C-alpha positions in Angstrom: -0.9 34.3 -23.0 0.7 33.7 -26.4 2.6 30.4 -27.9 5.5 31.5 -26.8 4.5 31.8 -23.5 2.6 28.2 -23.4 5.9 26.5 -25.0 8.1 28.5 -22.3 5.4 26.9 -19.0 5.5 23.8 -20.6 8.9 23.2 -21.0 9.8 24.4 -17.3 7.5 22.0 -16.2 8.5 19.3 -18.2 12.4 19.8 -17.3 11.8 20.0 -13.4 9.9 16.9 -13.4 12.6 15.3 -15.3 15.1 16.8 -12.7 13.0 15.9 -9.9 13.2 12.0 -11.1 16.9 12.6 -12.2 17.5 14.1 -8.7 15.7 11.0 -6.7 17.5 8.2 -8.5 21.0 9.8 -7.4 20.2 10.3 -4.1 18.7 6.9 -3.4 22.0 5.5 -5.4 23.7 7.3 -2.8 22.2 6.4 0.3 23.2 2.4 -1.0 19.2 1.9 -2.0 17.4 -0.1 -4.2 15.7 1.7 -6.9 12.3 -0.2 -8.1 11.5 -0.7 -11.7 8.7 2.5 -11.3 9.1 5.7 -10.7 9.8 6.0 -6.4 7.4 8.4 -5.6 4.4 6.3 -7.0 5.0 4.1 -4.2 4.6 6.2 -1.8 1.4 7.2 -3.2 0.5 4.0 -3.6 1.0 3.3 -0.2 -1.4 6.5 1.0 -4.2 4.8 -1.2 -3.6 1.6 0.2 -4.1 2.8 3.8 -6.6 5.4 3.3 -9.1 2.9 1.3 -8.6 0.2 3.9 -9.3 3.1 6.7 -12.2 4.1 5.0 -13.8 0.4 4.2 -12.5 -0.5 7.8 -14.7 2.3 9.6 -17.6 2.2 7.1 -17.9 -1.2 5.0 -19.1 -4.8 5.5 -16.6 -6.8 7.2 -15.7 -8.9 3.9 -15.4 -5.3 2.4 -12.8 -4.3 5.1 -11.1 -7.4 5.4 -10.6 -7.2 1.4 -8.9 -3.7 2.0 -6.5 -4.7 4.7 -5.1 -7.4 2.9 -4.3 -5.1 -0.3 -2.6 -2.8 2.1 -1.1 -5.2 3.7 -0.5 -6.7 -0.3 1.2 -2.8 -0.8 3.2 -2.5 2.2 4.8 -6.2 1.4 5.9 -5.0 -2.1 7.5 -1.4 -0.3 9.2 -3.6 2.5 10.2 -5.7 -0.6 12.0 -2.7 -2.2 13.2 -1.7 1.0 11.3 0.8 1.6 10.5 4.2 0.0 12.2 7.6 0.0 9.7 8.0 2.5 8.8 5.3 4.3 11.6 3.1 6.4 11.0 -0.5 6.7 10.7 -0.2 10.3 8.0 2.2 10.1 6.2 -0.2 7.3 7.0 -3.0 9.6 5.0 -1.0 12.5 2.1 -0.2 9.8 2.1 -4.1 9.2 1.5 -4.6 12.5 -1.3 -2.2 13.0 -3.1 -4.0 10.2 -2.9 -7.5 10.9 -4.3 -6.3 14.5 -6.9 -4.8 12.5 -7.9 -8.4 10.6 -7.5 -9.9 13.9 -10.1 -8.0 15.1 -12.8 -8.1 11.8 -11.6 -12.0 11.7 -12.5 -12.8 15.1 -15.7 -11.0 14.9 -16.2 -12.8 11.6 -16.3 -16.2 13.7 -13.2 -16.9 11.6 -10.8 -17.5 14.9 -8.0 -19.5 13.0 -7.2 -16.5 10.6 -7.3 -14.1 13.7 -4.8 -16.2 15.6 -2.8 -16.3 12.6 -2.7 -12.3 12.1 -2.2 -11.5 15.7 0.9 -13.9 15.8 2.0 -11.7 12.6 1.0 -8.3 13.9 2.8 -9.4 17.4 6.0 -10.7 15.4 5.6 -7.4 13.0 5.6 -5.1 16.2 8.8 -6.9 17.6 10.4 -6.6 14.6 9.5 -2.9 14.2 11.5 -1.4 17.3 8.7 1.3 17.5 6.1 -0.4 20.2 8.5 0.2 23.2 5.6 1.7 25.6 3.6 0.4 26.5 4.7 -2.7 24.2 2.6 -4.8 22.5 4.0 -8.8 23.9 0.4 -10.5 23.4 -2.6 -10.2 22.0 -4.6 -7.7 24.3 -1.9 -5.8 24.3 -2.4 -5.6 20.3 -5.6 -5.2 20.1 -5.8 -2.9 23.1 -3.2 -0.4 21.0 -5.4 -0.8 17.9 -8.6 0.3 19.8 -6.8 3.5 21.1 -5.4 4.4 17.4 -8.9 3.6 15.9 -10.5 6.1 18.6 -7.6 8.6 18.2 -7.9 8.7 14.4 -11.9 8.8 14.6 -11.4 12.2 16.8 -8.8 13.8 14.6 -10.8 12.6 11.8 -13.7 14.5 13.9 -11.8 17.5 13.7 -11.3 17.6 10.2 -7.4 16.5 10.2 
């Protein structure tokens, strides 16, 4: 490939990125949603990265490490919620995810003997579950319902992971 071909490829790539960012900006403005100061797609990437790290730590690391990773995931979720969601994640989805993360934190705190923190996480998880409206059947209205949902979700994720999905 000669110099002209390389310049053409680089120029087309740069133009595509610029058009993509500009298009996303105007679509978000048209939807009357707030635009965070950073590139919008980055926030979804941060959410995915935090979710993956938290899940890996939850499965394979010690309780303090898993708790830290889940708290980091909650921080990233809260940041996205403060921005009104992300291009691909609505606020109700963020609340539903926060309910699940708080349930996992409650489980870990309970196993670590920190019952006050566990109770606080259960309370926050139940509030988030109600706020999201995503947990209609079966409804999550108490600690047992939240812990049952967490156990089912964990088993499902483990099975999917074993199948390579």
